[in-house]
Each structure stands twice: as C-alpha cells, then as structure tokens.
N, C-alpha and C positions, 0 to 999 in steps of 0.2 A: 504494500500500500504506500502510495506516494502522494503527498499533498499537491504536487505540481503535475500530476497525471490527468490528462484530459481525454482519456479513452472512452469515458461514458459507461453505458450499461453493456452487459455481455449476454449473449444468447443463452448460455448455459454455464454450468460450473466448470466444465472442461475448457471452454473458451477463456474464462477468467484465469484459470490455473496456467494455461499456456501463455497468456499475456503476462502474468506476473513473473513466470519463469524466464520468459524471453526479454522482458523490458525492465523488470525491477530486481530480480534475484540474479544479478550478474556481477562479475568481477572482471577487471581489466588488468593485464600485466604487460610490462615493457619487455618485448622480446629482444631488445638490444642489450640491455644491462641486467636482465633477469631480476629487476627490482620487484619486490613483493607484489601485492595486489592493490589495485586502486578501486575505490567504491563507486566511481562514476567515470563516464567517458570524458567529461570535462577535466577531471583531475589528471587523467592520462594525457590528454591533449596539452595541458599546461606543462606536464613533466617532459613531454617530447619537445616542446618549444624551448623550455629553459635548459634542459640537460643535454639535448641531442641536436640543438640548432635546427629544429624542424620548422622554424618560423619562415624559412625561405621557401619551403615547399608549398605548392598550391593547396588550398583548403580541402578540395575533394580528395587529394592524396592522403592528407592527414586523417580525414574521416574514414577512408578505406583502411588505413593502418590501425586506427582505433577499433574499427569494427572487427578486423581480423584478429585483434588481440583480446577479444572478450570471450568469455565462456559462462555458461549457466552454473550457478552453484547447486550442489546436490544436498547440502545441509545448511542449516541456519540456526542462529540463536533463537530461542523461543520468546521473542519479543512481540507480545500481542497488544494491539491498541485497545482491546476490549476488556482484558482482565490481567491478573498477575500470573500469567502462564508460567513464567520462569520460576517464580516462587513455588507454584504448584508442582512443577517438575522436580525442583530441589527437595521439597517435602516428601514427594513420592519416592525418590531415590533414597533419601534418608530412612524412610519407613521400610524400604526393602533391604536395609542394612548396608548400603553403600555410603561410606564416609566420604564427605566432600571437603576438600581443603578450602580454606578461604581463598577467594579469587579464582576458583575453578570455573572454567568456561563450559557451559552446558551447550551441546549441539544436538539438534534433532534433524532427521531427514526432512527435506523440503515437502515431501508428500504428506507427512504427518502434520507439518505446520499448516499446509493448505487445508487439510481435513479439519484442524482446530478452528481456523478462521472461518471456514464454510459453516461450521456448526453455529458460530455466533451470527453469521449473516442469515442463516435459516431461522434462528430465534427472533431476530429483528423482523424478518418477513412475517413470521407467524403473529408477532405482536401487532403488526400493522393491519392484519385482517380484522374487520369488524366482528364483534361477537356473534352476530347472526348474519349469514350471507344467503341471500335469495339466489337460487339457481334455477334456471329454466331447463327442464329435462324433457326431451322429446318423447321418451317412453312414459308410460303411466305408472312408473314405480314410485315408491315412497322416498325417493332420494332428493326431494325438493328443497329440504332445509338441512343445513349443516351447522352445527355449533363448533366453533374453533376456539379453543382455549389453550394458549401456548403452554401454560403450566401443566395441563393434563396431557397434551399431545407430545410435547418435547420430552424425550427421555435424556436426562443428563447423565453422562458417563464420566466418572472420574478415573477410569482405568486408562493408563497411558500406554502407548505402544511399547512392546518389548524391545523395539529397535532404538529407543532413546539411549544415548550413551554420553559419556563425559570426556572432554578433552582436557588434559592437564598440561 
C-alpha cells in the first residue's frame, strides 16, 4: 500500500496482489557496484547519477537501467496499516517457544502478508454492506433478503502461517 499510488480499484484480489507485487513490493540494486538494495526507483536513479556519473546518459536509458535492476520481493516485514500484525506475530512466536532477541527482524512470505491485508479489506467491505440488503431474485425462492452482519459472518483466525520465520 502506497499513499502516492493512483491505481484505483482492482477487478479482483489476484489483480490487486499482482499490482502490489509488481509496483510496491520491489527492490532495486546497483549492478555496477553491487550496492545493497534500494527501496525505490528514484533512490537508485539518484545513486546512479551521483556515484556512477549516469547524469550524462539520456533519461530513457537511465529508466531502462533502473527497470532492469529491480526485482519483486518474496518476503516482507509484517507491517500492517490496519493492526499491530508484527506484535501479533512476535507474541505468537513467543507463545510457540521461540525466543526472540531484541531487535530481531521478523519476515513473512509476501503471500501471507497479502492474505492478512485481504482479510482486513474483506472486513471493511462487509462493514460497508447495509444490515438489510434487498435483492431481486429471478426465481421464486426465499432468497430475497439477506442479513449481513460482519461480526457473525467474518471468522477471525489468529492462527499464523507455519511459514513465518525470523531473520537474525
């Protein structure tokens, strides 16, 4: 999730996940000096211009270099804008008997992070549905009314993926 993203709405969950992985969950690295990773294309552009005198190159060449130097991340920190997910992960790991040293970085697979964020988005969508929704049904069945209560319909799972691990 990025505050400056103007992608709008997505057709489905898979489209949103693909967009996030392609546009937001990326890292860039300098192939010339093997400098660590950069968190944005702009920071790599600035690095190329200041450290490698790329300022003399045409802008389209720099953009192609930057694009070729990026890759999707496969794991991320559990930094959720909706809840204290990282604290929940830490507490769960501690409850499982894994002692965490102070300053230990917790990392989870990107697919688990997407699943967690999607859960919050589904909760928000359910909350937005009015308590009684009239539906016109072509058949003569008794499915004309539906009561939607997010508290009753949403099952909250506190079980975390077994693939969550810690990086020291």
